[in-house]
C-alpha positions as CSV (number, residue, x, y, z in Angstrom):
1,I,80.4,30.5,-20.3
2,A,81.5,34.1,-19.0
3,Q,85.0,33.4,-17.7
4,I,85.7,31.5,-20.7
5,L,85.0,34.1,-22.9
6,A,86.9,36.8,-21.1
7,S,89.5,34.6,-20.8
8,K,89.6,34.1,-24.8
9,G,89.7,38.0,-24.7
10,A,86.0,39.0,-25.6
11,D,85.6,42.4,-25.2
12,I,83.4,42.6,-21.5
13,D,82.2,46.4,-22.5
14,A,80.5,45.7,-26.3
15,Q,78.2,47.5,-26.7
16,G,74.6,46.1,-28.5
17,G,71.5,44.8,-28.1
18,Y,68.9,45.9,-25.8
19,F,70.5,46.6,-22.6
20,G,73.7,48.0,-24.9
21,N,76.2,46.3,-23.0
22,A,76.8,43.0,-20.3
23,L,77.1,45.1,-17.4
24,Q,73.7,47.2,-18.2
25,A,72.1,44.0,-19.0
26,A,73.1,41.6,-15.5
27,S,73.0,44.7,-13.9
28,F,69.0,45.2,-14.7
29,Q,68.3,41.5,-14.4
30,G,69.4,41.1,-10.6
31,H,72.8,38.8,-11.7
32,T,75.0,39.3,-8.7
33,Q,77.7,37.2,-9.6
34,M,77.3,37.9,-13.0
35,V,77.9,41.6,-11.9
36,K,80.6,41.0,-9.5
37,F,82.3,38.6,-12.2
38,L,82.1,41.6,-14.8
39,I,83.8,44.2,-12.0
40,D,86.6,42.1,-11.5
41,N,87.3,41.8,-14.9
42,K,87.2,45.5,-15.0
43,A,84.3,46.3,-17.1
44,D,83.1,49.8,-17.4
45,V,81.0,50.8,-14.6
46,N,80.4,53.8,-16.5
47,A,79.6,52.5,-19.8
48,Q,76.3,54.6,-21.5
49,A,73.7,52.8,-23.5
50,E,69.9,53.7,-24.6
51,E,67.2,52.2,-22.9
52,Y,68.1,52.3,-19.4
53,G,71.4,54.7,-19.7
54,N,73.9,52.7,-17.4
55,A,74.7,50.2,-14.9
56,P,73.5,51.7,-11.7
57,Q,70.1,53.6,-13.3
58,A,69.5,49.9,-14.8
59,A,69.7,48.4,-11.0
60,S,67.8,51.3,-9.9
61,C,64.6,51.1,-11.7
62,E,64.5,47.5,-10.6
63,G,65.1,47.7,-7.0
64,H,68.7,45.9,-7.4
65,T,69.9,47.5,-3.5
66,T,72.8,45.0,-3.5
67,L,74.0,45.4,-7.0
68,V,73.1,49.5,-7.2
69,K,75.7,49.4,-3.5
70,M,77.9,46.9,-5.6
71,L,78.1,49.9,-8.4
72,I,78.7,52.8,-6.2
73,D,81.5,50.9,-4.4
74,S,83.2,50.3,-8.0
75,K,82.7,53.8,-8.4
76,A,79.8,54.3,-10.8
77,D,79.1,58.2,-11.5
78,V,75.8,58.5,-9.5
79,N,74.8,61.2,-11.6
80,A,75.2,60.0,-15.0
81,R,72.6,61.0,-17.0
82,G,70.5,59.4,-20.4
83,G,68.2,56.6,-20.6
84,A,64.3,55.8,-19.9
85,Y,64.5,57.6,-16.8
86,G,67.3,60.4,-16.8
87,S,69.6,59.1,-13.9
88,A,70.0,56.5,-11.0
89,L,68.3,58.5,-8.6
90,Q,65.0,59.0,-10.7
91,A,64.6,55.5,-11.4
92,A,64.6,54.8,-8.0
93,S,62.4,57.7,-6.8
94,Y,59.5,56.9,-9.6
95,E,59.7,52.9,-9.0
96,G,59.6,53.8,-5.3
97,F,62.6,51.8,-4.3
98,E,63.4,54.5,-0.9
99,Q,66.4,52.3,0.3
100,I,68.0,52.8,-2.9
101,V,67.0,56.2,-3.3
102,R,69.4,56.9,0.1
103,M,72.0,54.9,-0.9
104,L,72.0,57.6,-4.1
105,L,71.9,60.7,-2.2
106,N,74.3,59.4,0.6
107,A,76.4,58.8,-2.6
108,G,76.1,62.3,-3.9
109,A,73.8,62.0,-6.0
110,D,71.6,64.6,-7.0
């Protein structure tokens, strides 16, 4: 369905709903293939939204290590502020995801 919508010109960065945008929703819910599809189709990895701030924070608070790595590799801002936790590093720290904390620190999070 996502491929059909994208091929018809749907805005993959459209804002709205609980998660704010498709990339943040897919990141929170752990949908690796969808995150890859969105990144491959130039979704804004730094788009901000209300509840979880951004995709790295959404993936970090749920412990989705693979997705956090994908987002870092796609040049997501690991220091972006906002959302329920304040940052991806704070989300991973609060939830106890040590591997993600290390990954974010190695990527320059502060």
